[in-house]
C-alpha positions in Angstrom: 17.0 0.4 -20.3 14.8 -2.7 -19.6 11.2 -2.8 -20.6 10.3 -3.3 -17.0 12.1 -0.2 -15.8 10.5 1.8 -18.6 7.1 0.7 -17.6 7.9 1.4 -14.0 8.3 5.1 -15.0 5.2 5.0 -17.1 3.4 3.3 -14.3 3.6 6.5 -12.2 0.3 7.7 -13.5 0.6 11.0 -11.7 3.8 12.0 -13.6 2.3 13.4 -16.7 -0.6 14.8 -14.8 1.4 16.7 -12.3 3.3 18.5 -15.0 0.2 19.4 -16.9 -1.7 20.7 -13.9 1.3 22.7 -12.8 1.5 24.4 -16.2 -2.2 25.2 -16.3 -2.3 26.5 -12.7 0.7 28.8 -13.2 -0.8 30.1 -16.4 -4.2 30.9 -15.0 -3.3 31.9 -11.4 -5.6 29.2 -10.1 -3.4 28.1 -7.2 -5.3 28.7 -3.9 -3.9 29.3 -0.5 -4.7 26.9 2.4 -6.8 28.4 5.2 -4.6 28.6 8.2 -1.5 27.6 6.4 0.4 24.3 6.2 0.5 22.2 9.4 3.8 21.7 11.0 5.7 18.6 9.8 5.3 15.5 11.9 8.0 14.8 14.3 11.0 13.4 12.4 9.9 14.7 9.0 13.1 15.2 7.0 14.1 18.6 5.8 13.1 19.2 2.2 15.9 18.4 -0.2 16.8 20.5 -3.1 14.8 19.9 -6.3 16.1 17.1 -8.4 18.5 18.3 -11.1 17.1 17.0 -14.4 17.2 17.6 -18.1 16.0 20.9 -19.4 12.4 20.8 -20.3 12.6 23.3 -23.2 12.2 20.7 -25.9 8.6 21.3 -26.7 8.0 21.5 -30.5 11.4 20.5 -31.4 12.1 17.8 -34.0 13.8 15.1 -31.9 14.2 11.7 -33.6 12.8 8.9 -31.5 16.2 7.3 -31.1 17.7 10.5 -29.8 14.8 11.1 -27.4 15.2 7.6 -26.0 18.9 8.2 -25.6 18.2 11.4 -23.7 16.0 9.5 -21.3 18.6 6.7 -20.9 21.4 9.2 -20.1 19.4 11.6 -18.0 19.9 9.8 -14.7 16.2 10.5 -14.1 14.4 7.4 -12.9 11.0 8.8 -14.0 11.9 10.3 -17.3 10.1 8.6 -20.2 9.6 8.8 -23.9 6.1 8.1 -25.4 5.3 7.6 -29.0 2.2 9.4 -30.3 0.3 6.1 -30.2 1.3 5.4 -26.6 0.4 8.9 -25.5 -2.9 8.6 -27.2 -3.7 5.5 -25.1 -2.6 7.2 -22.0 -4.8 10.2 -22.7 -7.8 8.0 -23.3 -7.1 6.0 -20.2 -7.3 8.9 -17.8 -10.3 10.3 -19.6 -12.0 7.1 -18.4 -12.1 5.3 -21.8 -10.2 2.4 -23.3 -10.3 0.1 -26.3 -10.7 -3.5 -25.4 -12.9 -6.6 -25.3 -13.9 -6.5 -21.6 -11.8 -9.2 -20.0 -9.9 -9.2 -16.7 -7.2 -11.9 -16.6 -4.5 -13.1 -14.3 -1.7 -15.6 -14.1 -2.6 -18.8 -12.3 -0.1 -20.7 -10.1 0.4 -23.3 -12.8 1.3 -20.6 -15.3 -2.0 -20.5 -17.2 -3.9 -17.4 -17.9 -7.4 -17.3 -16.4 -10.3 -14.9 -16.7 -11.2 -13.2 -13.4 -14.0 -10.9 -14.6 -16.0 -10.1 -17.7 -17.5 -6.7 -18.4 -21.2 -6.8 -18.8 -22.4 -6.2 -22.3 -18.9 -6.3 -23.8 -17.9 -8.5 -26.7 -16.4 -11.0 -24.3 -19.6 -11.2 -22.4 -21.7 -11.7 -25.6 -19.3 -14.5 -26.7 -20.1 -16.4 -23.5 -16.7 -16.1 -21.8 -17.1 -16.3 -18.0 -14.8 -15.9 -14.9 -12.7 -19.1 -14.5 -12.3 -19.8 -18.2 -8.7 -20.3 -19.4 -7.2 -18.4 -22.3 -5.1 -20.9 -24.2 -4.3 -19.0 -27.3 -4.5 -15.4 -28.6 -4.5 -15.1 -32.4 -2.9 -18.6 -32.5 -0.1 -17.9 -30.1 0.1 -19.7 -26.7 -1.1 -17.3 -24.0 0.7 -19.2 -21.2 4.1 -18.5 -22.9 3.5 -14.7 -22.8 4.1 -12.3 -20.0 0.8 -11.1 -18.7 1.6 -7.7 -20.1 1.8 -9.1 -23.6 -1.5 -10.9 -23.1 -3.1 -7.6 -22.2 -1.5 -5.8 -25.1 -2.8 -8.4 -27.6 -6.3 -8.2 -26.1 -6.3 -4.5 -26.5 -4.7 -4.5 -29.9 -1.7 -2.5 -28.8 1.6 -2.9 -30.6 5.0 -3.4 -28.9 3.6 -3.3 -25.4 4.4 -5.6 -22.5 6.6 -8.0 -24.4 9.3 -8.1 -21.7 7.6 -7.1 -18.5 7.1 -9.2 -15.3 4.0 -11.2 -14.8 3.2 -9.5 -11.5 0.4 -7.0 -11.6 0.1 -5.3 -15.0 -2.8 -3.3 -16.1 -4.1 -2.5 -19.5 -6.9 -0.1 -18.9 -7.7 3.3 -17.6 -7.0 2.2 -14.1 -4.1 1.1 -12.1 -1.9 -1.9 -11.9 -2.7 -5.0 -10.1 -4.4 -8.2 -10.1 -7.3 -8.4 -12.5 -8.3 -6.0 -15.1 -7.8 -5.5 -18.8 -9.5 -2.4 -19.6 -8.6 0.9 -18.2 -4.9 1.2 -17.5 -2.0 0.6 -19.9 0.6 -2.1 -19.9 3.0 -1.7 -17.0 5.0 -3.8 -14.7 3.4 -4.1 -11.3 5.1 -4.6 -8.0 2.6 -6.5 -5.9 -0.1 -7.8 -8.0 -0.7 -11.2 -9.6 -2.6 -10.4 -12.7 -3.6 -8.1 -15.5 -6.5 -6.5 -17.2 -8.2 -5.6 -20.4 -11.2 -4.3 -18.6 -12.2 -1.0 -17.1 -10.6 -0.8 -13.7 -7.1 -1.4 -14.7 -5.6 -4.0 -12.5 -8.0 -4.6 -9.7 -8.0 -3.5 -6.1 -5.2 -5.5 -4.6 -2.6 -5.4 -7.3 0.8 -3.9 -8.0 1.6 -0.3 -8.6 2.9 0.3 -12.0 0.2 0.5 -14.7 0.8 2.8 -17.5 -1.6 5.7 -17.5 -0.8 9.2 -18.6 -2.9 11.8 -20.3 -2.9 14.6 -22.8 -1.6 18.0 -21.7 -4.0 20.0 -19.6 -3.0 23.0 -21.7 -5.5 21.5 -24.2 -8.8 22.4 -22.3 -10.4 19.2 -23.4 -7.4 17.3 -22.1 -6.9 15.5 -25.4 -7.0 16.2 -29.1 -8.1 14.5 -32.3 -4.5 13.5 -33.2 -4.2 11.8 -29.8 -7.5 10.0 -30.1 -6.8 8.6 -33.6 -4.6 5.6 -32.8 -7.0 4.1 -30.3 -9.9 4.9 -32.7 -8.2 2.9 -35.4 -8.3 -0.2 -33.2 -12.0 0.1 -32.6 -13.7 -2.6 -34.7 -10.6 -4.8 -35.0 -10.8 -8.4 -33.9 -8.9 -10.8 -31.8 -9.3 -14.6 -31.9 -9.2 -16.5 -28.5 -9.0 -20.2 -27.8 -10.9 -20.7 -24.5 -11.5 -23.7 -22.3 -13.9 -24.1 -19.4 -12.9 -26.8 -17.0 -12.7 -30.1 -18.8 -14.9 -29.0 -21.7 -13.5 -28.9 -25.2 -11.5 -25.9 -26.4 -13.6 -23.4 -28.4 -12.5 -20.5 -30.5 -14.2 -17.1 -30.3 -13.7 -14.0 -32.3 -14.1 -10.8 -30.3 -14.4 -7.3 -31.7 -12.7 -4.5 -29.9 -14.8 -1.5 -28.9 -14.4 1.8 -27.0 -15.5 1.1 -23.4 -16.0 3.2 -20.4 -13.9 2.7 -17.3 -15.5 2.2 -13.9 -12.9 3.3 -11.4 -15.1 3.7 -8.3 -16.8 0.7 -6.7 -19.0 1.0 -3.7 -20.2 -1.8 -1.4 -21.1 -2.5 2.2 -18.9 -5.1 3.9 -20.5 -4.6 7.3 -23.4 -3.1 9.1 -23.3 0.7 8.6 -20.0 0.4 6.7 -19.5 1.9 3.2 -16.4 0.9 1.3 -15.4 3.2 -1.6 -12.7 1.5 -3.7 -11.0 3.9 -6.1 -8.9 2.1 -8.8 -7.5 5.2 -10.4 -8.1 8.9 -10.4 -9.5 9.3 -13.9 -11.8 12.1 -15.1 -14.9 12.4 -12.9 -13.7 10.1 -10.1 -13.5 12.9 -7.6 -17.2 13.7 -8.0 -18.0 10.0 -7.8 -16.2 9.8 -4.4 -18.0 12.9 -3.2 -21.4 11.5 -4.2 -20.6 8.1 -2.6 -19.7 9.8 0.7 -22.9 11.9 0.7 -25.0 8.7 0.0 -23.3 7.0 2.9 -24.0 10.0 5.2 -27.7 9.6 4.4 -27.7 5.9 5.6 -28.8 5.2 9.2 -25.9 5.5 11.6 -24.8 2.2 13.2 -22.3 1.5 16.1 -19.0 0.6 14.5 -20.0 2.0 11.1 -18.2 4.4 8.9 -16.2 4.7 5.7 -13.5 2.6 4.2 -11.6 4.3 1.4 -9.8 1.5 -0.5 -6.8 2.8 -2.4 -5.0 -0.5 -2.7 -3.5 -1.0 -6.2 -4.3 2.6 -7.1 -1.4 3.9 -9.2 -2.6 7.5 -9.3 -4.1 9.7 -12.0 -5.3 13.2 -12.3 -4.2 15.3 -9.4 -7.3 17.5 -9.6 -9.4 14.4 -9.1 -7.4 13.4 -6.0 -7.9 16.8 -4.6 -11.6 16.7 -5.3 -11.8 13.3 -3.6 -10.0 14.8 -0.6 -12.7 17.5 -0.4 -15.2 14.7 0.3 -13.6 14.2 3.7 -12.1 17.6 4.6 -13.6 21.0 5.3 -11.1 22.9 3.2 -7.5 23.3 4.0 -4.3 21.8 2.5 -4.0 18.6 0.5 -0.4 18.9 -0.6 2.4 21.2 -1.8 4.5 21.2 -4.9 8.1 22.4 -5.1 8.8 23.0 -8.7 11.9 24.9 -9.9 12.3 26.4 -6.4 8.7 27.6 -6.1 6.2 26.1 -3.7 2.5 25.9 -4.6 -0.4 24.6 -2.6 -3.3 22.3 -3.4 -6.4 23.1 -1.3 -9.5 21.1 -0.6 -12.9 22.5 -1.0 -15.0 23.3 2.1 -18.0 21.3 3.1 -16.7 17.8 3.3 -17.8 15.1 5.8 -15.4 15.5 8.8 -17.5 13.5 11.3 -17.9 10.0 9.9 -15.1 7.6 11.0 -12.7 6.9 8.1 -10.1 4.2 7.4 -7.9 4.3 4.4 -6.6 1.0 3.0 -3.2 1.1 1.2 -0.6 -1.3 -0.1 2.6 -1.3 -2.1 0.5 -0.6 -5.2 -0.8 2.7 -3.8 1.2 5.5 -5.4 1.4 9.0 -6.7 -2.0 10.8 -6.5 -3.3 8.0 -4.2 -0.3 8.7 -1.9 -1.1 12.4 -2.1 -4.6 11.7 -0.8 -3.5 9.2 1.8 -0.8 11.6 3.1 -3.3 14.5 3.4 -5.9 12.5 5.3 -3.2 11.0 7.6 -1.4 14.3 8.3 -4.6 16.1 9.1 -5.7 13.3 11.4 -8.8 12.7 9.4 -8.3 9.0 8.8 -6.5 6.0 10.2 -4.4 4.3 7.5 -4.3 0.5 7.4 -2.3 -1.8 5.3 1.3 -1.8 4.1 3.8 0.8 3.1 2.9 2.6 -0.1 5.0 2.7 -3.3 6.8 6.0 -2.7 6.4 8.2 -5.8 6.9 11.8 -4.7 8.4 13.6 -7.7 6.8 15.8 -10.3 7.2 15.3 -14.1 6.5 17.7 -16.9 5.6 16.5 -20.4 7.0 18.2 -23.6 5.3 17.4 -26.9 7.8 17.1 -29.7 7.3 18.0 -33.3 6.1 14.5 -34.4 3.5 14.3 -31.6 5.6 12.1 -29.3 6.1 13.2 -25.7 9.2 13.5 -23.6 8.6 13.5 -19.9 11.1 14.9 -17.4 11.3 15.3 -13.6 11.0 19.0 -12.5 10.3 18.9 -8.8 8.8 17.2 -5.8 5.5 17.1 -3.9 4.9 17.0 -0.1 2.1 16.1 2.2 0.4 18.8 4.4 2.8 17.9 7.1 5.9 18.5 4.9 6.7 14.8 4.2 8.0 13.6 0.9 7.1 10.0 0.2 9.6 9.7 -2.6 11.5 6.5 -2.3 10.1 5.7 1.2 6.3 5.6 0.8 3.8 6.3 3.5 3.8 4.1 6.5 0.3 3.0 7.6 -0.9 3.7 11.2 -1.9 0.0 11.5 0.3 -2.4 9.6 -0.8 -5.7 8.1 1.7 -8.4 9.2 4.1 -9.4 6.4 2.8 -12.3 4.4 -0.8 -11.6 5.2 -3.2 -11.2 2.3 -5.7 -8.6 1.5 -8.4 -10.4 3.4 -6.4 -9.8 6.6 -6.2 -6.1 5.8 -10.0 -6.0 5.3 -10.4 -7.6 8.7 -8.1 -5.1 10.4 -9.7 -2.2 8.7 -13.2 -3.2 9.9 -11.8 -3.7 13.4 -10.2 -0.3 13.4 -13.4 1.3 12.1 -15.4 -0.4 14.7 -13.2 1.1 17.4 -13.4 4.6 15.8 -17.2 4.6 15.6 -18.3 4.5 19.2 -21.9 5.1 20.1 -23.9 6.2 17.2 -21.4 5.2 14.6 -20.2 8.8 13.9 -18.1 11.2 15.8 
């Protein structure tokens, strides 16, 4: 199994989360029923296939040597099966709790092969050392940065071991967020599909990047979502240092020593790209993101209405996260009703939005090939229920459900146990979600922004809200 394919599995952020949420929901009887039932599938929606046949999940608590666990994954035939060491799973847990260990740099690969800084987190050790966007990273602890895959650059910035040494340079994230173009802090090292950079900063890989950041989490059977043993490996890296050789333009090279700290992820960004328009960019569905989206929508509703105004929900480069956060985010735009359905071991269970969301303000959802898992769940719900117009390119296509089993040594084996479906009965697995308005092939994210604003303007009509 190649390092890239392994990170592809890890990059499906939703995988660990789905299994954990399913286990908790079944145990507590917390699954709700959708008012009015599930909408009929869209015309042409395929019949639901049988659940994937995968490895038995009854390995929890067993003493399985790492080599044997990896062999089980190799031989399973399960594309999304994965084995995580205790240290890796600890990082995944922290990432979806909105925390990460890093120095506060976002970096990406330049066309000439160099590694450049694209963003610096305010108040971080990188910021205090005077590193600024546009600076080049020449060496990391004495090793040439340009000779490393971007994933390895990220792993070294974060102090991770054995991560990213053989992945592609296209869109890897090392933070709590997603995969994509420019973040070092919130996702974990993973091989992206459409991005051009990487991150050691809070929002994973940036908004327009690839899909495959590593971001899992502790089992939801632990009410806190994590435990002391999971937090320990990242905690041991706090206070460690990394030495960077940095150059700005033609100035002399200087060396700086940065100390790693525990930083907070910022996975929701709000701006106003046009009159009366509020854009809510969600980089990953980490803890608390759903509430942030709800709050942003409410603030937007309080702004004066403008012709052509409305909401842009930007899910480009969002590799997923906590399913409960995606459902909470859906509740910002829906007045109750279905968000999705899981079929796990032959049993269907519904996810339902809360009532009271904004159903009047025009809404456009921006997606790309880096939109996957929980982000596809949200996109599919808003599209099937005719709440939003989806603009961009076909999403990644991750529609299976994984369940984690913690082994005796604290490592985790993750196996596929089922599928999930949109309210209209579609499974995006392997095919993705097609946008209502496609961005022509070869066009960049700027063109998608233009199309989204144009579509929103057409939806708004007099008064800016319908």
